Structures are given as C-alpha cells and as structure tokens.
C-alpha angles and dihedrals in degrees: 000000000000089000092053092058091046090049092051091052090050090050089051090052091047100047102035114058118222091248091060097046122101112255114250122227090218124081091236109053117247095245092049092048093049092045091051094046092048093047095049104033106021141247099309092052090046092052091049089051090049091051093047094049093044091053096044108030098088139093100275095090126116124219115212136175118235103229093208100051100018087230123142116246130187125217108209126210089259089057093251116139120221128193129243093259089066097045120094111259094232090062094048093053094042093072 
C-alpha cells in the first residue's frame, strides 16, 4: 500500500505541472513532504502527514513576529505554531 501512495504522488507530479499546482505555505511542498515521510517511515506515517498537511495548508494561517527573537512564526488552523525555517520563503518576505 505504501507504494500505491508513492505512485499516486508521482502521477500528480507527472500530470500537473508546477505552474498549475497550488502554492504551499510550508517551505517543503506538501507532496514532497508526504512522499518523503512515506518513503522513510511507511504508509501510516505518510497518511498522517497527508492528513496534517491537508488540514493546515490553506489560507487561514496567521503570521506573527516573535518579539524576543524577531523571528517569523506561523499559527496554523489547528493552533500549532511553526518556526520560520518551515515557512515558505515567499510568505516571509511578503510581510
């Protein structure tokens, strides 16, 4: 089953050009992250990664500046906070 998920991601990469894909809010694109998780840790981990990214990779995030470190942080829809190193560069430079 792990190989089915990996195959579906490869099909997605093959048939949908980068220019037509939705831009991810994370530095590592959702499909790359899920592919990597599935390859390294197996199907269950890949499905958990898919669920997490599906629920949180959308426009209802909030960018904030950490006053102590002056680092950008992102508050995701599930109320999890991620650090600047995980946020897509285009979002960091937008604000």
